[in-house]
C-alpha positions in Angstrom: 0.0 0.0 0.0 1.3 3.5 -0.9 0.8 5.8 2.0 1.6 9.5 2.2 1.8 11.2 5.6 1.8 14.9 5.7 3.3 16.1 9.0 6.3 14.4 10.8 5.4 15.4 14.3 4.3 13.1 17.1 1.2 11.8 15.4 2.8 11.4 12.0 6.0 9.8 13.3 4.0 7.3 15.4 1.8 6.4 12.4 4.9 6.0 10.2 6.5 3.8 12.9 3.4 1.5 13.0 3.3 1.4 9.2 7.0 0.7 8.7 6.6 -2.5 10.7 3.9 -3.5 8.2 6.3 -3.0 5.2 4.1 -0.3 3.7 5.5 2.2 1.1 5.6 5.4 3.2 6.4 8.9 2.1 6.7 11.5 4.9 6.3 15.2 4.1 7.2 18.1 6.3 8.8 21.6 6.2 11.0 20.8 9.2 14.3 19.2 8.1 15.2 18.0 11.6 11.9 16.1 12.0 12.5 14.4 8.6 16.0 13.5 9.5 14.9 12.0 12.8 12.4 9.9 10.9 15.0 8.7 8.4 17.4 7.7 11.2 14.8 5.6 12.9 12.4 4.4 10.2 12.4 2.9 6.8 10.6 5.7 5.0 11.1 8.2 2.2 10.9 11.9 3.0 10.2 15.1 1.1 10.8 18.5 2.5 8.1 21.0 1.5 4.7 22.5 2.0 2.0 19.7 1.8 -0.4 22.2 0.1 2.0 22.7 -2.8 0.9 21.0 -6.0 4.5 20.5 -7.0 5.3 18.7 -3.7 2.2 16.5 -4.0 3.2 15.6 -7.6 6.7 14.8 -6.4 5.2 12.4 -3.8 3.2 10.7 -6.6 0.0 11.5 -4.8 -2.0 10.1 -7.7 -0.7 6.6 -6.8 -1.5 7.0 -3.0 -3.9 4.5 -1.6 -4.0 6.6 1.6 -3.2 10.3 2.2 -3.0 11.3 5.9 -2.6 14.9 6.8 -1.7 15.3 10.5 0.3 18.6 10.7 -0.5 20.9 13.7 -2.6 23.2 11.5 -6.1 21.9 10.7 -6.6 24.3 7.7 -3.4 22.9 6.2 -4.5 19.4 6.7 -8.0 20.0 5.2 -6.6 21.8 2.1 -3.9 19.2 1.6 -6.6 16.4 1.7 -8.8 18.2 -0.8 -5.9 18.7 -3.2 -4.7 15.1 -2.8 -8.1 13.7 -3.5 -8.5 15.9 -6.6 -5.1 14.7 -7.8 -6.0 11.0 -7.5 -5.4 9.8 -3.9 -7.9 7.0 -3.1 -8.6 7.9 0.5 -7.8 10.9 2.6 -7.8 11.6 6.4 -7.4 15.0 8.0 -6.4 15.8 11.6 -8.7 18.6 12.9 -8.9 20.6 16.1 -12.5 21.8 15.8 -14.8 19.0 17.0 -17.8 20.6 15.2 -16.3 19.4 11.9 -17.1 15.8 13.1 -20.8 16.4 13.3 -22.7 14.3 10.8 -24.0 17.2 8.6 -20.5 18.9 8.4 -18.7 15.5 7.9 -20.9 14.9 4.8 -20.0 18.3 3.4 -16.3 17.8 3.8 -16.6 14.3 2.3 -18.0 15.9 -0.8 -15.0 18.2 -0.9 -12.6 15.3 -0.8 -11.9 14.6 2.9 -13.0 11.0 3.5 -12.4 11.0 7.2 -11.5 13.5 10.0 -10.1 12.8 13.4 -9.7 15.1 16.4 -6.9 14.1 18.9 -8.5 16.6 21.4 -11.9 15.0 21.2 -10.5 11.4 21.2 -8.4 12.3 24.3 -11.4 13.9 26.1 -13.6 10.9 25.3 -10.9 8.5 26.7 -10.8 10.5 29.9 -14.6 10.4 30.2 -14.6 6.6 29.9 -11.9 6.3 32.6 -13.9 8.6 34.9 -17.0 6.6 34.5 -15.2 3.2 34.9 -13.3 4.6 37.8 -11.8 1.4 39.2 -9.9 0.6 35.9 -6.5 1.9 34.9 -7.4 1.5 31.3 -10.7 1.2 29.5 -11.3 0.4 25.8 -14.9 0.3 24.8 -16.2 -1.4 21.6 -19.6 -0.7 20.2 -20.4 2.0 22.8 -19.4 -0.2 25.8 -21.3 -3.3 24.9 -17.9 -5.0 25.2 -15.0 -3.5 27.2 -11.4 -4.3 27.8 -10.3 -3.1 31.2 -7.0 -2.9 32.9 -6.6 -3.8 36.6 -3.4 -3.9 38.8 -3.0 -6.8 41.2 -1.2 -5.2 44.1 -0.2 -7.0 47.3 -3.7 -6.8 48.9 -5.6 -7.8 45.7 -7.9 -10.7 45.9 -6.7 -11.7 42.5 -3.2 -12.7 43.6 -2.7 -16.5 43.5 -5.8 -17.2 41.5 -5.4 -19.0 38.1 -6.9 -17.4 35.0 -8.7 -20.7 34.3 -10.5 -20.3 37.6 -11.5 -16.7 36.9 -12.9 -17.5 33.5 -14.8 -20.7 34.3 -16.0 -20.6 37.9 -17.8 -17.3 38.2 -21.4 -17.6 37.2 -22.0 -14.0 38.5 -20.2 -12.5 35.6 -18.7 -13.2 32.2 -15.0 -12.4 31.4 -12.1 -13.5 29.3 -8.5 -12.9 30.0 -6.8 -10.8 27.4 -3.2 -10.4 28.5 -0.8 -9.8 31.4 1.9 -7.2 31.5 4.5 -8.7 33.9 7.8 -7.0 34.4 7.5 -5.3 31.0 6.7 -8.5 29.1 3.4 -9.2 27.4 2.0 -12.6 28.1 -1.1 -14.4 26.8 -2.0 -16.5 29.9 -2.7 -20.2 29.6 -4.6 -22.7 31.8 -3.3 -22.8 35.3 -1.0 -19.8 35.1 -1.5 -17.8 38.3 -1.7 -14.1 38.9 1.3 -12.6 40.7 1.5 -9.4 42.8 2.4 -6.5 40.5 0.8 -8.0 37.4 -1.2 -5.7 35.3 -4.1 -7.6 33.9 -6.3 -6.9 30.9 -9.8 -8.5 30.9 -12.7 -8.5 28.5 -16.2 -8.2 29.9 -19.6 -7.0 28.8 -21.6 -4.1 30.1 -23.7 -6.2 32.4 -20.7 -7.8 34.2 -18.4 -4.8 34.8 -19.4 -4.1 38.4 -19.4 -7.8 39.4 -16.0 -8.3 37.9 -14.7 -5.3 40.0 -16.2 -6.8 43.2 -14.5 -10.1 42.4 -11.2 -8.3 41.9 -11.6 -6.5 45.3 -11.8 -3.1 43.7 -13.8 -0.4 45.5 -16.7 0.8 43.4 -16.6 4.5 44.2 -19.0 6.9 42.4 -17.2 10.0 41.1 -19.1 13.3 41.7 -16.4 16.0 42.1 -13.5 16.4 39.6 -10.6 18.8 39.5 -8.9 19.6 36.2 -5.6 21.5 36.1 -4.4 23.3 33.0 -5.6 25.8 30.4 -4.9 23.6 27.4 -7.2 22.8 24.5 -7.7 19.2 25.8 -8.6 20.6 29.2 -11.3 22.7 27.7 -12.6 19.8 25.5 -12.6 17.5 28.6 -14.4 20.1 30.8 -17.1 20.5 28.1 -17.8 16.8 28.2 -17.5 16.2 32.0 -19.5 19.2 33.2 -22.6 17.6 31.8 -22.5 14.8 34.4 -20.1 15.9 37.2 -19.2 18.9 39.4 -16.1 20.2 37.7 -13.5 22.6 38.9 -10.8 23.8 36.5 -7.7 25.5 37.8 -5.8 27.7 35.4 -2.7 29.9 35.9 -3.2 32.4 33.1 -6.0 35.0 33.6 -6.7 35.5 29.9 -7.3 31.7 29.4 -9.6 31.7 32.5 -11.8 34.2 30.6 -11.8 32.0 27.6 -12.9 28.9 29.6 -15.6 31.0 31.4 -17.0 32.0 28.0 -17.1 28.5 26.6 -18.2 26.4 29.6 -21.7 26.4 31.2 -21.4 24.8 34.6 -17.8 24.2 35.5 -16.2 26.4 38.1 -13.1 28.2 36.8 -10.4 29.1 39.3 -7.5 31.5 38.7 -4.6 29.9 40.6 -1.2 28.4 40.2 -1.9 24.8 39.1 1.6 23.7 40.3 1.0 25.1 43.8 -0.4 22.2 45.9 -1.3 24.6 48.7 -3.5 26.6 46.4 -5.0 23.4 45.0 -5.8 22.3 48.6 -7.5 25.6 49.2 -9.7 25.0 46.2 -10.8 21.6 47.6 -8.3 19.1 46.3 -8.9 16.7 49.2 -12.6 16.7 48.6 -12.3 15.6 45.0 -13.1 12.1 43.7 -11.0 12.5 40.6 -8.0 14.7 39.6 -7.1 15.2 35.9 -3.8 16.9 35.1 -3.8 18.4 31.6 -1.1 21.1 31.7 1.4 21.3 28.8 4.1 19.8 30.9 4.1 16.0 31.1 6.4 15.9 34.2 4.3 18.4 36.1 1.1 16.4 35.2 2.6 13.2 36.7 3.9 14.9 39.8 0.6 16.7 40.4 -1.3 13.4 40.0 1.0 11.5 42.4 0.5 14.3 44.9 -3.3 14.2 44.5 -3.2 10.5 45.3 -1.2 11.3 48.4 -4.0 13.6 49.6 -6.6 10.9 49.1 -8.0 11.5 45.6 -9.4 8.2 44.4 -8.8 8.5 40.6 -5.9 10.3 38.9 -5.3 10.8 35.2 -2.3 12.6 33.7 -1.8 13.6 30.1 1.7 13.0 28.7 3.2 14.0 25.3 6.3 11.9 25.6 5.8 8.4 24.1 8.3 6.9 26.5 6.0 7.5 29.4 3.2 5.4 28.0 5.5 2.4 27.8 6.2 2.5 31.6 2.8 3.8 32.6 2.1 0.9 35.0 5.3 1.5 36.9 5.0 5.2 37.5 2.2 5.1 40.1 -0.4 7.3 38.5 -3.7 5.5 37.9 -3.7 6.3 34.2 -1.5 8.1 31.7 -3.0 9.1 28.4 -1.4 10.5 25.2 -4.0 12.1 22.9 -1.6 11.9 19.9 -1.1 8.1 20.2 -4.8 7.7 20.6 -5.3 9.6 17.4 -2.6 7.6 15.6 -4.1 4.3 16.6 -7.6 5.5 15.5 -6.2 6.3 12.0 -4.3 3.0 11.9 -7.5 0.9 11.5 -7.8 2.2 7.9 -4.6 0.3 7.0 -5.6 -3.0 8.4 -6.9 -5.7 6.0 -10.4 -7.1 6.4 -13.4 -5.1 7.5 -11.9 -3.4 10.5 -14.3 -1.5 12.8 -11.9 -0.4 15.5 -8.4 -0.8 16.8 -6.8 -0.1 20.2 -3.4 -0.4 21.7 -2.9 -1.2 25.4 -0.5 1.0 27.4 2.9 -0.7 27.5 1.7 -3.8 25.7 3.3 -4.7 22.4 0.0 -5.9 20.8 -3.2 -4.7 19.2 -6.9 -5.2 19.8 -8.7 -5.3 16.4 -12.4 -5.4 15.8 -13.3 -7.2 12.6 -16.8 -7.6 11.1 -17.6 -11.0 9.8 -18.8 -11.1 6.2 -20.2 -13.9 4.1 -17.0 -14.8 2.5 -15.1 -15.3 5.8 -14.2 -18.9 6.4 -14.8 -18.4 10.1 -18.6 -18.7 9.9 -20.2 -21.6 11.8 -16.9 -23.0 12.9 -16.1 -23.5 16.6 -13.4 -21.1 17.8 -11.3 -24.0 18.8 -11.1 -25.1 15.2 -10.2 -21.7 13.6 -6.5 -22.5 14.0 -5.6 -19.1 15.3 -1.9 -18.6 16.0 -0.8 -18.9 19.6 -0.1 -15.2 19.7 -3.7 -14.3 19.0 -6.9 -14.7 21.0 -10.6 -13.9 20.3 -11.7 -12.1 23.4 -15.2 -11.0 22.6 -18.1 -10.8 20.1 -20.8 -8.2 19.6 -23.9 -9.8 18.1 -27.2 -7.9 17.6 -26.1 -5.1 20.0 -25.1 -7.5 22.7 -21.6 -8.1 24.0 -20.8 -11.8 24.3 -17.8 -13.5 25.9 -17.2 -16.7 23.9 -15.9 -20.1 24.9 -14.0 -22.5 22.7 -17.3 -24.0 21.3 -18.7 -20.6 20.3 -19.5 -20.2 16.5 -19.3 -17.0 14.6 -22.1 -15.7 12.4 -22.3 -13.2 9.5 -22.4 -9.6 10.7 -20.8 -10.5 14.1 -18.2 -8.0 15.3 -15.2 -10.0 16.5 -12.6 -8.5 18.9 -9.2 -10.1 18.7 -6.1 -9.5 20.8 -3.0 -10.1 18.6 0.7 -9.8 19.0 2.8 -8.4 16.1 4.0 -11.8 15.1 0.5 -13.0 14.3 -1.2 -9.9 12.8 -0.8 -11.0 9.1 -2.2 -14.5 9.8 -5.2 -13.0 11.7 -5.8 -10.5 8.9 -5.9 -13.3 6.3 -8.4 -15.3 8.4 -10.8 -12.3 8.5 -10.0 -10.8 5.1 
């Protein structure tokens, strides 16, 4: 597949990194020579220095041969114009990164599709929606919902006091009529493991489990997790993602936003309806305590500084805040997220890159997710009539050992399958797969 990526920043580089592993033909375009040189030094890609809205640059990149043109520069107008030009010049499919979430509304999306932008993604909106899921599923360190939560992958940490320690995964899956679940993977000392049979849970394991919407609370009780209802939330930071997150959360929660810059406070006041905006130093714990830090159920650090976000979240935990979330820009943090001590780290740019990545996968892919620190993917395929998986027990599908079917959505219901389960046409199948098995899994569902 010939793929052109316009923009070599964090989103573009991460996309190119994912695609390079897939042996795709990738051309990376940017005006910043240093970003392109970094990409050349680390990835097997071709680069072109220039303006992505230049017809000459697009011709040089052979845009007419592009199966996919992805514009992810930091400027949404540049991305949108580049996609429109690329489509007119022959690119088969175009995707634009945008900042304004209004562009994603159905009526506007259709208009932009007519202009030549096939798909649009907003890292800000995706990041804010991820935070909302984490707040509503407060006991989990990670939450990945498929089909609006009908099936969920949740992450739980087995600490020293956890009721999970010493239990086998086989016992968890087969001997709990109160709820349905299927083990996805374990992150143990930095290694990703697909558990088998009588393998036991150890203290310090980070466990990913699949469950449906009806079993979530029962699964948490079994794991010994306190089911605390979040009412009061403090957000620190005057960033765009802080504003987008506050807009979503103020609809269901009591939200306090602490911002250092007075002019940004005024902007938040004009765009928010119910959230309380406080002008204070977001790095000053004494001021945060004065604004009610210790009475908060959740604390979300969304300042521009990743290190400050982590430190502030750890401090909030120290003062008894039940749920903490920190936004980080550095990719390295997400790979050690379970060792830092903050409940959850999120990176909106990686979330966006993974959202785009599903357009590259073979088969009818509905969604794709990456677990923090886990070298694997979760892919949602739709079963069509020509799939050879229909009406065959899962145990006879001959999936590679590095892949596992962890859930099925059928007729708007989330199902946790056993080995005798048989797939039907139009089922949405959620598969956990390590890099070594991706091509085989794609061929099965292609």
